[in-house]
C-alpha positions in Angstrom: -196.2 61.6 -158.0 -194.9 62.8 -154.6 -198.1 63.3 -152.7 -197.8 66.3 -150.3 -200.9 67.9 -149.0 -201.2 71.5 -148.1 -203.5 74.3 -147.0 -203.2 78.0 -146.2 -205.3 81.0 -146.8 -204.6 83.1 -149.8 -202.9 86.4 -149.7 -203.4 88.4 -152.9 -200.8 91.1 -152.1 -197.9 88.9 -151.0 -194.5 90.2 -151.8 -191.8 87.6 -152.9 -189.2 87.1 -150.2 -187.1 84.1 -149.5 -188.2 80.8 -151.1 -189.2 79.4 -147.7 -191.1 82.5 -146.6 -192.9 82.7 -149.9 -194.3 79.2 -149.4 -195.4 80.0 -145.9 -197.4 83.1 -147.0 -198.9 81.6 -150.1 -202.4 80.9 -151.3 -205.1 78.8 -149.9 -204.8 75.5 -151.7 -206.0 71.9 -151.6 -203.2 69.4 -152.2 -200.3 69.8 -154.5 -198.9 71.8 -157.4 -195.8 72.2 -159.4 -195.8 76.0 -159.2 -193.4 78.8 -159.6 -193.5 82.0 -157.5 -193.2 84.5 -160.3 -194.8 87.5 -161.8 -195.3 88.7 -165.4 -192.7 91.5 -165.1 -189.5 90.7 -166.9 -187.3 92.3 -164.3 -188.1 91.4 -160.7 -185.5 91.0 -157.9 -185.0 87.3 -157.1 -185.2 85.8 -153.7 -182.1 85.7 -151.5 -181.1 82.9 -149.1 -180.6 84.2 -145.5 -177.0 85.1 -144.8 -176.8 82.4 -142.0 -178.2 79.6 -144.3 -176.1 76.5 -144.6 -175.6 74.6 -147.9 -176.1 70.8 -147.2 -176.1 67.9 -149.6 -177.0 64.3 -149.9 -175.4 62.6 -152.9 -176.7 59.1 -153.9 -175.1 57.1 -156.6 -175.9 53.5 -157.5 -173.4 51.8 -159.9 -173.3 48.1 -158.8 -176.4 45.9 -158.8 -176.9 42.3 -157.8 -176.0 40.0 -160.8 -179.0 37.8 -159.9 -181.4 40.6 -161.0 -179.9 40.9 -164.5 -179.7 44.7 -163.9 -176.7 46.0 -165.9 -174.2 47.8 -163.8 -173.5 51.5 -164.5 -170.1 53.3 -164.5 -171.3 56.9 -164.2 -173.1 57.3 -160.8 -169.9 57.0 -158.7 -168.2 59.6 -160.9 -171.3 61.9 -160.7 -171.1 61.8 -156.9 -167.4 62.6 -156.9 -167.8 65.5 -159.3 -170.8 67.0 -157.4 -169.0 66.7 -154.0 -166.1 68.7 -155.4 -168.4 71.2 -157.0 -170.5 71.7 -153.9 -167.4 72.1 -151.7 -166.3 74.9 -154.0 -169.7 76.5 -153.4 -169.2 76.4 -149.6 -170.9 73.2 -148.6 -169.4 71.5 -145.5 -172.2 69.1 -144.8 -172.1 66.5 -147.6 -173.4 63.0 -147.0 -172.4 60.4 -149.6 -174.4 57.1 -150.2 -172.6 55.6 -153.1 -170.6 52.5 -153.9 -167.0 52.9 -154.9 -166.7 56.5 -153.5 -164.2 56.7 -150.6 -166.1 56.2 -147.3 -169.5 56.3 -149.0 -172.2 54.1 -147.7 -173.4 51.2 -149.9 -176.6 52.6 -151.5 -179.2 50.1 -150.3 -182.8 51.0 -149.7 -182.3 51.2 -146.0 -179.1 53.2 -146.3 -180.8 55.8 -148.6 -183.8 56.2 -146.4 -181.6 56.5 -143.3 -179.5 59.2 -145.0 -182.7 61.2 -145.7 -183.7 60.9 -142.0 -180.2 62.0 -140.8 -180.2 65.0 -143.2 -183.7 66.0 -141.9 -182.3 65.9 -138.3 -179.4 68.2 -139.3 -181.3 70.7 -141.5 -182.6 74.0 -140.1 -184.8 76.8 -141.3 -183.2 78.8 -144.1 -180.8 76.0 -145.2 -180.5 75.0 -148.8 -180.4 71.2 -149.1 -179.2 69.7 -152.4 -180.3 66.1 -153.0 -178.9 64.2 -156.0 -179.8 60.7 -157.1 -177.9 58.9 -159.9 -178.7 55.3 -160.9 -181.2 53.1 -162.7 -184.9 54.0 -162.9 -187.8 51.9 -164.0 -191.6 51.6 -163.2 -194.1 49.3 -161.6 -197.8 49.1 -161.2 -199.5 52.1 -159.8 -201.3 50.8 -156.7 -203.4 53.8 -155.7 -204.6 55.1 -158.9 -202.8 58.5 -158.8 -200.8 58.1 -162.0 -202.5 59.0 -165.3 -200.5 56.4 -167.2 -201.1 53.6 -164.7 -197.4 53.3 -163.6 -195.4 54.4 -160.5 -191.9 55.5 -161.3 -189.2 54.0 -159.0 -185.5 54.4 -158.3 -183.5 51.2 -157.9 -181.1 50.9 -154.9 -178.2 48.5 -154.9 -180.4 45.8 -153.3 -183.3 46.0 -155.7 -184.6 42.5 -156.5 -186.9 40.7 -158.9 -190.6 41.0 -158.3 -192.5 38.0 -156.9 -194.6 36.5 -159.7 -197.9 38.4 -160.1 -197.1 41.0 -157.4 -196.3 43.8 -159.7 -194.0 45.3 -157.1 -190.2 45.4 -157.1 -188.7 44.5 -153.7 -186.6 47.3 -152.1 -187.4 49.8 -154.9 -187.9 53.4 -153.8 -191.3 54.6 -155.1 -191.9 58.2 -156.0 -194.2 58.7 -153.0 -191.6 57.5 -150.6 -189.0 59.9 -151.9 -191.6 62.7 -151.7 -192.3 62.0 -148.1 -188.5 62.0 -147.3 -188.1 65.4 -149.1 -191.2 66.8 -147.3 -189.7 65.8 -144.0 -186.7 68.0 -144.7 -188.8 70.9 -145.9 -190.8 70.8 -142.6 -187.6 72.0 -140.9 -187.9 75.2 -142.9 -185.1 74.2 -145.3 -185.5 74.6 -149.0 -184.8 71.5 -151.1 -183.2 71.3 -154.5 -183.8 67.8 -155.8 -182.0 66.4 -158.9 -182.7 63.0 -160.4 -180.4 61.6 -163.1 -182.0 58.3 -164.0 -184.5 57.1 -166.5 -188.0 58.0 -165.4 -189.8 55.4 -167.4 -189.4 54.3 -171.0 -191.2 53.0 -174.1 -188.3 51.0 -175.5 -184.5 51.6 -175.8 -183.2 53.3 -178.9 -180.0 51.9 -180.3 -177.1 53.5 -178.3 -173.9 54.6 -179.9 -170.5 53.6 -178.7 -169.7 55.5 -175.5 -173.3 55.9 -174.5 -175.3 53.8 -171.9 -178.8 53.9 -170.7 -180.0 54.3 -167.1 -183.2 52.5 -167.7 -184.2 49.0 -166.6 -187.0 47.4 -168.5 -189.7 46.4 -166.0 -189.9 42.9 -167.6 -186.3 42.3 -166.4 -187.6 42.5 -162.8 -190.7 40.5 -163.4 -193.1 43.4 -164.0 -195.6 42.7 -166.8 -196.8 45.7 -168.8 -200.4 44.4 -168.7 -200.4 44.9 -164.9 -200.3 48.7 -165.2 -203.9 49.2 -165.9 -206.5 46.9 -164.3 -210.1 47.1 -163.4 -209.5 46.1 -159.8 -206.8 48.7 -159.1 -207.6 50.3 -155.7 -208.8 53.8 -155.8 -209.8 56.5 -153.2 -212.7 55.7 -151.0 -215.8 57.9 -151.9 -216.4 60.6 -149.3 -217.1 64.3 -149.0 -214.9 66.8 -150.8 -211.8 65.8 -152.8 -210.9 63.4 -150.0 -207.8 61.9 -151.5 -206.3 65.4 -151.5 -207.3 66.5 -148.1 -205.1 69.5 -147.1 -202.5 69.1 -144.4 -200.0 71.6 -143.0 -197.7 73.1 -145.7 -194.0 72.6 -145.1 -192.2 75.9 -144.6 -189.3 75.1 -147.0 -189.5 75.5 -150.7 -188.9 72.8 -153.4 -187.3 72.7 -156.8 -186.7 69.6 -158.8 -184.6 69.0 -161.9 -185.1 65.7 -163.9 -182.6 64.5 -166.5 -185.2 62.9 -168.8 -188.9 62.6 -169.3 -191.1 59.5 -169.2 -191.0 58.7 -172.9 -187.2 58.8 -172.9 -184.2 57.2 -171.3 -181.4 59.0 -169.5 -177.9 58.5 -170.7 -174.4 58.3 -169.3 -171.5 59.1 -171.6 -167.9 58.3 -172.0 -166.7 61.9 -172.3 -163.1 61.1 -173.1 -163.9 58.2 -175.5 -161.3 56.1 -173.7 -163.5 53.4 -172.4 -162.1 53.8 -168.9 -164.6 53.7 -166.0 -163.4 57.1 -164.7 -164.5 58.9 -167.8 -168.2 58.0 -167.7 -170.7 60.5 -166.3 -174.4 61.1 -166.4 -174.9 63.5 -169.3 -177.3 65.7 -167.4 -175.1 65.6 -164.2 -171.9 66.5 -166.1 -173.5 69.5 -167.8 -175.2 70.6 -164.6 -172.0 70.4 -162.6 -170.1 72.4 -165.2 -172.7 75.2 -165.0 -172.8 75.1 -161.2 -169.0 75.7 -161.2 -169.6 79.0 -163.1 -169.3 82.2 -161.2 -171.9 83.9 -163.4 -175.0 85.2 -161.6 -178.1 83.3 -162.8 -181.4 82.0 -161.7 -182.3 78.3 -161.5 -184.5 78.8 -164.5 -181.5 80.1 -166.5 -179.4 77.3 -165.1 -181.8 74.7 -166.4 -182.1 76.4 -169.8 -178.3 76.5 -170.1 -177.9 72.8 -169.2 -180.6 71.8 -171.7 -178.9 73.8 -174.4 -175.5 72.3 -173.5 -176.9 68.8 -173.8 -177.9 69.5 -177.4 -174.5 70.4 -178.8 -173.0 68.6 -181.6 -170.2 67.2 -179.3 -172.7 65.0 -177.6 -173.5 61.6 -179.3 -176.8 61.8 -181.2 -178.5 59.1 -179.2 -177.7 60.8 -175.9 -179.2 64.1 -177.2 -182.6 62.4 -177.4 -183.3 62.9 -173.7 -185.3 66.0 -172.6 -184.9 67.4 -169.1 -187.8 68.6 -167.0 -188.0 71.0 -164.1 -190.6 72.0 -161.6 -190.7 73.8 -158.2 -191.4 76.8 -156.2 -188.3 79.0 -156.4 -187.1 78.6 -160.0 -186.5 82.3 -160.4 -184.4 82.7 -157.3 -180.6 83.0 -157.7 -178.6 79.8 -157.8 -177.3 78.8 -154.3 -178.9 82.0 -152.9 -176.5 84.4 -154.5 -177.0 88.1 -154.9 -180.4 89.3 -156.1 -180.7 89.2 -159.9 -183.2 90.5 -162.4 -185.6 87.9 -163.7 -184.8 87.0 -167.3 -187.6 85.9 -169.5 -186.2 84.0 -172.5 -187.0 81.3 -174.9 -185.0 78.9 -177.1 -184.5 80.0 -180.7 -183.5 77.9 -183.7 -182.4 80.2 -186.5 -185.6 82.3 -187.1 -188.0 80.3 -184.9 -188.7 81.1 -181.2 -190.0 78.3 -179.0 -192.8 80.5 -177.7 -195.9 82.3 -179.2 -199.0 84.3 -178.6 -199.9 82.5 -175.3 -196.5 83.5 -174.0 -197.2 87.2 -174.8 -195.3 87.4 -178.0 -196.9 89.5 -180.7 -196.1 90.6 -184.2 -193.7 93.6 -183.8 -192.1 92.3 -180.5 -188.4 93.1 -180.4 -186.2 90.4 -178.9 -182.5 90.4 -177.9 -180.5 87.4 -179.2 -178.0 85.6 -176.9 -175.6 82.7 -177.3 -175.9 81.5 -173.7 -178.8 81.2 -171.2 -176.7 82.9 -168.5 -175.3 85.7 -170.7 -175.5 89.2 -169.4 -177.1 92.1 -171.3 -173.7 93.2 -172.5 -173.3 89.9 -174.4 -176.3 90.5 -176.7 -175.5 89.3 -180.3 -178.1 91.5 -182.0 -181.8 92.3 -182.2 -184.7 90.6 -184.1 -188.4 91.4 -184.5 -191.3 89.0 -184.5 -192.8 89.0 -188.0 -195.2 86.1 -187.6 -196.8 84.3 -184.7 -198.5 81.1 -183.9 -199.8 79.8 -180.6 -196.6 78.2 -179.5 -194.1 79.6 -182.0 -192.9 83.0 -183.3 -190.8 83.8 -186.4 -188.3 86.6 -186.4 -186.1 88.6 -188.8 -183.0 90.7 -188.0 -183.4 94.4 -187.3 -181.1 97.3 -186.4 -180.6 98.9 -183.0 -182.9 101.8 -184.0 -186.0 99.5 -184.4 -189.0 100.5 -182.2 -192.0 98.2 -181.5 -195.0 99.7 -183.1 -198.5 98.4 -183.8 -199.1 97.5 -187.4 -195.6 98.4 -188.6 -192.4 96.3 -188.8 -188.9 97.6 -189.0 -186.9 97.0 -192.1 -184.8 93.8 -192.0 -181.1 94.5 -191.5 -178.3 92.0 -192.1 -178.6 88.4 -191.1 -179.6 86.6 -187.9 -176.4 85.7 -185.9 -175.7 82.0 -186.3 -174.7 81.6 -182.6 -178.0 82.8 -181.2 -179.6 80.2 -178.9 -182.0 82.3 -176.8 -184.3 85.2 -177.4 -185.3 87.7 -174.7 -188.3 89.9 -175.2 -187.3 93.6 -174.9 -190.4 95.5 -176.2 -193.8 94.6 -177.3 -196.1 96.9 -179.3 -199.3 98.1 -177.7 -201.8 96.3 -179.8 -204.6 95.9 -177.3 -206.8 98.6 -175.8 -208.9 98.1 -172.6 -211.9 100.4 -172.6 -213.0 101.8 -169.3 -216.4 103.3 -168.4 -216.6 106.9 -167.1 -216.4 106.9 -163.3 -219.9 106.0 -162.0 -221.7 106.6 -158.8 -221.7 103.3 -156.9 -225.3 103.9 -155.6 -227.0 105.0 -158.8 -224.7 103.7 -161.5 -224.8 107.1 -163.2 -221.7 108.7 -164.6 -220.1 111.4 -162.4 -219.5 114.8 -163.7 -216.3 115.3 -165.7 -215.0 117.7 -163.1 -215.6 115.3 -160.2 -212.2 114.6 -158.5 -212.6 110.8 -159.2 -213.4 111.4 -162.9 -210.5 113.8 -163.3 -208.2 111.3 -161.6 -209.1 108.5 -164.0 -208.9 110.7 -167.1 -205.4 112.1 -166.1 -204.1 108.6 -165.4 -205.3 107.2 -168.7 -203.7 110.1 -170.5 -200.4 109.4 -168.7 -200.7 105.7 -169.5 -200.9 106.3 -173.2 -201.9 103.6 -175.7 -203.7 100.6 -174.2 -206.3 102.4 -172.2 -209.3 104.6 -173.1 -212.6 105.8 -171.7 -215.6 104.7 -173.7 -219.1 105.3 -172.3 -220.9 103.3 -174.9 -218.8 100.2 -175.2 -216.4 99.4 -172.4 -214.7 96.3 -171.0 -214.3 97.5 -167.4 -216.7 99.4 -165.1 -215.1 102.1 -163.0 -216.9 103.3 -159.9 -216.0 105.7 -157.2 -215.3 104.6 -153.6 -214.9 106.8 -150.5 -211.2 107.3 -151.1 -210.4 105.8 -154.5 -211.7 103.8 -157.5 -213.1 100.4 -158.1 -212.5 98.4 -161.3 -214.8 95.5 -162.2 -216.1 93.7 -165.2 -219.7 94.5 -164.3 -221.7 96.5 -161.7 -222.1 94.8 -158.3 -218.7 93.0 -158.3 -216.0 93.8 -155.7 -213.4 93.9 -158.5 -210.1 95.6 -157.9 -210.1 98.6 -155.5 -207.4 101.3 -155.8 -206.5 104.0 -153.2 -203.9 106.7 -153.6 -201.8 105.0 -151.0 -201.5 101.9 -153.3 -199.3 103.8 -155.7 -199.7 105.0 -159.3 -203.0 104.1 -161.1 -200.8 102.9 -164.1 -200.1 99.7 -162.2 -203.8 98.9 -162.1 -204.0 99.5 -165.9 -201.0 97.2 -166.4 -202.7 94.4 -164.3 -206.0 94.7 -166.1 -204.4 94.9 -169.5 -202.4 91.8 -169.0 -205.4 89.8 -167.8 -207.7 91.0 -170.6 -205.1 90.6 -173.3 -204.5 87.0 -172.2 -208.2 86.3 -172.0 -208.7 87.7 -175.5 -206.0 85.5 -176.9 -207.4 82.4 -175.2 -210.9 83.2 -176.3 -209.7 83.5 -179.9 -207.9 80.1 -179.7 -211.1 78.5 -178.2 -213.2 79.8 -181.0 -210.8 78.6 -183.8 -212.0 75.3 -185.1 -209.6 72.7 -186.0 -209.2 72.2 -189.8 -209.2 68.5 -189.2 -212.4 68.6 -187.3 -210.8 66.9 -184.3 -211.7 67.5 -180.7 -209.2 68.0 -177.9 -207.2 64.9 -176.9 -208.2 65.3 -173.3 -211.6 65.4 -171.6 -212.1 68.0 -168.9 -214.4 68.1 -165.9 -214.8 70.9 -163.4 -216.3 69.9 -160.0 -217.3 71.7 -156.8 -217.2 70.3 -153.3 -219.5 72.7 -151.4 -219.0 73.9 -147.9 -222.0 73.4 -145.5 -223.9 76.7 -145.4 -224.8 76.2 -141.8 -221.1 76.1 -140.8 -220.3 79.5 -142.3 -220.0 82.4 -139.9 -222.9 84.9 -139.7 -222.5 88.1 -141.7 -222.1 90.2 -138.5 -218.9 88.3 -137.7 -217.0 89.4 -140.8 -214.9 92.0 -139.1 -212.8 89.2 -137.5 -210.3 88.5 -140.3 -208.4 85.8 -138.4 -211.7 84.0 -137.7 -212.5 84.0 -141.5 -209.1 82.5 -142.2 -209.7 79.7 -139.7 -213.2 79.2 -141.1 -212.2 77.4 -144.3 -209.3 75.6 -142.7 -211.6 74.0 -140.2 -214.2 73.0 -142.8 -211.7 71.4 -145.2 -209.3 69.8 -142.8 -212.3 68.5 -140.9 -213.5 66.7 -144.0 -216.9 68.4 -143.9 -217.1 69.4 -147.5 -219.9 67.8 -149.4 -219.4 65.3 -152.2 -218.2 66.9 -155.4 -220.7 67.7 -158.2 -220.1 69.1 -161.7 -220.0 72.8 -161.8 -223.1 73.0 -163.9 -225.1 71.1 -161.2 -223.9 73.7 -158.7 -225.6 76.4 -160.9 -222.3 77.8 -162.0 -222.0 79.5 -158.7 -219.7 79.0 -155.7 -219.5 80.5 -152.2 -217.2 80.9 -149.2 -215.0 77.8 -148.6 -216.2 75.8 -151.6 -213.5 73.8 -153.3 -213.3 73.7 -157.1 -211.1 71.2 -159.0 -210.3 70.7 -162.7 -209.6 67.1 -163.8 -208.2 66.1 -167.2 -208.6 62.6 -168.7 -206.4 61.6 -171.7 -208.3 60.1 -174.6 -205.4 58.8 -176.6 -201.9 57.4 -176.0 -199.2 60.0 -175.5 -198.7 63.0 -173.2 -200.1 66.5 -173.0 -199.0 69.6 -171.2 -202.1 71.1 -169.6 -202.4 74.6 -168.1 -205.2 75.9 -165.9 -205.4 79.7 -166.2 -207.6 81.3 -163.6 -208.5 85.0 -163.8 -210.2 86.1 -160.6 -212.6 89.0 -160.1 -209.6 91.3 -159.2 -208.0 90.7 -162.6 -205.2 88.6 -161.1 -204.0 85.7 -163.3 -203.0 82.4 -161.8 -201.5 79.5 -163.7 -201.3 75.9 -162.7 -199.6 73.2 -164.8 -199.8 69.4 -165.0 -198.7 66.7 -167.5 -201.4 64.2 -168.4 -199.8 60.9 -169.7 -201.8 58.3 -171.6 -205.3 57.5 -170.5 -205.3 55.0 -167.6 -206.9 57.6 -165.2 -207.7 61.3 -164.9 -205.4 63.7 -163.1 -206.0 67.0 -161.4 -204.7 70.2 -163.1 -203.2 72.1 -160.2 -204.7 71.9 -156.7 -208.4 72.2 -155.9 -209.0 75.9 -155.5 -210.6 77.2 -152.4 -213.2 79.9 -153.1 -213.7 82.8 -150.9 -216.2 85.7 -151.0 -214.6 86.9 -147.8 -210.9 86.5 -148.1 -208.2 87.4 -145.5 -207.4 90.5 -147.6 -210.9 91.6 -148.2 -214.1 90.7 -150.1 -214.1 89.1 -153.6 -217.4 88.5 -155.3 -218.5 88.4 -158.9 -217.6 86.6 -162.2 -214.4 84.6 -162.5 -213.0 83.0 -165.6 -211.0 79.8 -166.1 -209.3 78.6 -169.3 -207.7 75.2 -169.8 -205.0 75.2 -172.5 -203.5 71.9 -173.5 -200.9 70.9 -176.1 -199.2 67.7 -177.2 -195.9 67.5 -175.3 -192.8 68.0 -177.3 -189.4 66.3 -177.0 -186.2 68.2 -176.8 -188.0 71.4 -175.8 -189.2 73.0 -172.6 -192.7 72.0 -171.5 -195.6 74.2 -172.5 -195.9 75.5 -168.9 -197.4 79.0 -168.3 -196.6 79.1 -164.6 -194.3 82.0 -164.0 -195.1 83.4 -167.5 -198.6 84.8 -167.4 -199.1 85.6 -163.7 -199.6 89.4 -163.1 -199.9 89.9 -159.4 -197.2 89.8 -156.7 -197.4 86.4 -155.0 -200.0 83.8 -155.8 -203.6 83.3 -154.6 -205.8 80.4 -155.2 -203.2 78.8 -157.5 -201.2 77.8 -154.4 -197.8 79.1 -155.3 -196.1 77.7 -152.2 -197.5 74.2 -152.3 -195.3 71.3 -151.9 -195.8 69.2 -154.9 -193.4 67.3 -157.0 -194.8 65.4 -159.9 -191.8 63.0 -159.6 -191.3 61.6 -163.0 -193.9 63.0 -165.4 -192.6 63.3 -169.0 -193.2 64.5 -172.5 -194.5 62.3 -175.3 -192.6 61.8 -178.5 -193.7 63.6 -181.7 -192.3 66.9 -182.7 -193.9 70.3 -183.2 -195.2 71.4 -186.5 -195.9 74.8 -188.0 -199.6 75.1 -187.3 -200.5 71.5 -186.4 -199.7 69.2 -183.6 -199.4 65.4 -184.1 -202.6 64.9 -186.1 -205.1 65.3 -183.2 -205.9 68.9 -184.0 -205.1 71.7 -186.3 -204.0 74.2 -183.7 -201.0 74.2 -181.4 -203.2 74.5 -178.4 -206.7 73.4 -177.5 -208.5 75.8 -175.1 -211.7 75.2 -173.2 -213.3 77.9 -171.0 -215.4 77.9 -167.9 -216.9 80.7 -165.7 -218.7 81.0 -162.4 -220.0 83.5 -160.0 -218.6 83.9 -156.5 -221.7 84.6 -154.4 -221.7 87.1 -151.6 -222.0 85.4 -148.2 -225.4 86.8 -147.6 -226.7 85.7 -150.9 -225.3 82.2 -150.4 -227.0 81.9 -147.0 -230.3 83.2 -148.4 -230.2 80.5 -151.1 -229.7 77.9 -148.4 -232.7 79.2 -146.5 -230.6 80.6 -143.6 -231.8 83.8 -141.9 -229.6 86.8 -142.5 -228.6 89.2 -139.7 -231.1 91.9 -139.4 -233.7 90.3 -141.8 
């Protein structure tokens, strides 16, 4: 992993601006996160690079290796660099540094030359720039020396001067370790530049599959370089020193620039280079991922980075590509995946999923329901005018949905499907949700008096306002005095929505806009919670438990360092309060959430850790629903079982937040699934979030899980790999955020005026 620490105070009402600005304004977070600044809405304007921004690039290609190492030379990296240099110049890049052998005046790609090029690029980069970094060459792995990899291995990139490891050392001389590349990228981001990092090498591997003629691997078996597999997991591997808080993830200043990473293959696979002409000539060899990426980058079509990735992944799976090369599955992660490519004109966000005949690679946790209508498209970057037809979801599973063709007059209605019309178009590769039936109703209490809890008269202005808004909203919301999900109470100038009396909940004022937006937020949160609860309560038909073990821990802030209640009017002082406690290392040692009494307070830090129990890899999502009905998703991949890994950054709790008070019950779900090859990861970031900007999930954090990958083993209809009978395992947790005064009372500290 690339270890980049970060801290900032959360801002629940942040609007998405440029990628770099979004990171600077994002949530309070603890260490790292592969996160995507996105909302649930299907059409949201993407971020735009500043008009004065420069496009800069660093292109690294390693083709020739020392014969003494027994590392096979490659033919594609130098061609990758030439192709990308031409492509980027066409996109307006004037500052292109080349560190590659056999490419004009390019510098020989030794370890020192590569690190020096990173430093020089850092010195040239300025705020608002977009910096493209591409690395093509051999990849391998070596022993994880600091215990931060769940599979026990560090992933490394091999420069031209990589050498064999000294016997017993477990370390490859001159190799570039993931943390080193992370530090180099972070240094560029601290200038305020956004970094788009692309790696076309094997991330790690579990054995080479037989390659066809015209296909070569970019993976070096660690044994070739003297690395023994048994050295990956040992009892004496160094770990973090025990101390207060989550010490190994102590927050540091967050770089201003954003980060996006594309990887050509995942850790259970090898990356390929291909002879595209079938001639055998050196000039016809290219990295498969690089060639398809460059072809898409040359397109003038407006698209987001997410669409670009989906298009490249689709292009790599065509019949024209040799079968062995199609075994690799790309991966992406970052913080501005829904921004327009190269900072082009603002675009509408497109939510789409791969489709194979009648099966969509998404299901109920992605928001698809029976009756959902989807548009079918042949290409990930196709515009609305290129729609091939419509289909309607007729059956759903947790991670998949099944469709049938319908006519243009089909309408999404609860409990009713349109008649099937014709056949599904054979060229459909992507399905975009267009309309979902309203099949979930949130029940609201009548408006109550905040002092007495009694319902207000029906002709009270607040009661009339709620009733009128629910009537206008239509299906999906209702007033129910006897059985309700949400308590509504009157405020001096608006309404408050909470799950129970006494919580701050979500406050609405007329100046905030239509009440319907509140209903939309609450409905999306409650619909998701309902789906996750149902999955959690569904027993596996095989009687198997989840393949991961979860723990939730709290590192408490010292109560005597919290500001007195009378000082709460100083919002900037509250912002500095948690920063000082956490950066100063004054958090107490973590304890399980249950030992903390299922309660947290101002500046406490809460972390979720997953430990694999079996070989293989899992996609794990942490879904946090706060007391204001905001949904925040964090994602991580847990590989094998050498050690546990954090799911997202430790979350910093606040009862008194920079944008107001937030106390009451909060919910957290952890949804995990066995990772799938040749499919996008089960990653809910950017899919389920329902509030503008991010909060405790840390949307602007600087993390890059350098080479995490998917395990082998394909999806099934209703079962995953034999560990369980459901596509997704869900575990749930809940806690109370205590008011500051209550937390101080529990600690025996006198309260102002008492």
